[in-house]
C-alpha positions in Angstrom: 267.3 64.5 155.4 268.5 67.9 156.6 266.7 69.7 153.9 263.5 68.3 154.5 263.8 69.1 158.2 264.6 73.0 157.2 261.9 72.9 154.7 259.6 72.0 157.0 260.3 74.9 159.4 261.5 72.8 162.2 264.4 74.0 164.1 265.0 70.7 165.8 264.4 66.8 164.7 263.8 63.9 167.1 265.3 60.6 166.1 263.7 57.8 166.5 264.4 53.9 165.8 262.3 51.4 164.1 260.1 50.8 167.1 259.5 54.8 167.3 261.5 54.9 170.7 263.4 58.2 170.7 266.8 57.9 170.4 268.4 61.6 170.1 267.9 65.1 169.0 269.5 67.1 166.4 269.0 70.9 167.4 269.5 73.9 165.7 273.3 73.7 165.7 273.3 70.4 164.3 271.0 71.3 161.6 272.9 74.2 160.7 275.8 72.3 160.1 276.7 71.1 156.7 278.6 68.3 155.6 278.2 64.7 155.4 277.3 63.8 158.7 274.7 61.2 159.9 271.8 61.6 162.0 273.7 59.2 164.5 277.0 61.3 164.5 275.2 64.7 164.8 272.3 63.8 167.3 272.4 64.2 171.1 271.8 61.1 172.9 268.6 60.7 175.0 266.7 64.0 174.9 264.6 64.7 177.9 261.1 63.5 177.3 257.8 63.9 179.3 254.7 61.5 179.7 251.3 62.0 178.4 250.0 63.3 181.8 252.6 66.0 182.2 250.9 69.1 182.6 250.9 71.6 179.6 251.4 74.4 181.9 254.5 72.6 183.3 255.7 71.6 179.7 255.6 75.4 178.7 257.4 76.5 181.9 260.3 73.7 181.2 260.3 74.9 177.4 260.9 78.6 178.7 263.7 77.7 181.4 265.5 75.5 178.8 265.2 77.5 176.0 263.3 74.6 173.5 260.7 75.3 170.7 259.7 71.5 171.1 259.4 68.9 173.6 258.9 65.2 172.9 256.3 63.2 174.4 256.6 59.3 175.3 255.5 56.6 177.0 257.7 55.1 179.7 259.5 52.7 177.6 260.6 55.8 175.2 257.9 55.3 172.3 257.2 58.7 170.8 253.5 59.9 171.1 253.9 63.1 170.1 255.8 66.6 170.1 254.6 69.8 172.0 255.2 72.6 170.2 255.9 76.0 172.7 254.2 78.3 170.4 251.1 76.3 170.2 251.2 75.3 173.7 251.5 78.8 175.0 248.6 79.9 172.6 246.5 76.8 174.0 247.2 78.3 177.7 246.5 81.8 176.8 243.1 80.9 175.2 242.2 78.6 178.2 242.9 81.6 180.7 240.9 84.3 178.4 
């Protein structure tokens, strides 16, 4: 699993259950570890998420302040809708203001 995340070029991975509810986040430090840890052992529980109605400009600011490269988007029940990538979001805001 670790290799798949790294090969995809991600520096974080969100862990979901069978119902797609976000359970945790595997950040840079967890992904840099070698060993036989499971995702459950390595993940940070309960990552902060945003709702689909959250403004893109607010999401980008939050990612900048918290030094995040990605931010999960969930419904109020925790079901993953998608992930905002900071680089893409900053580019979209820049293009919109041009």
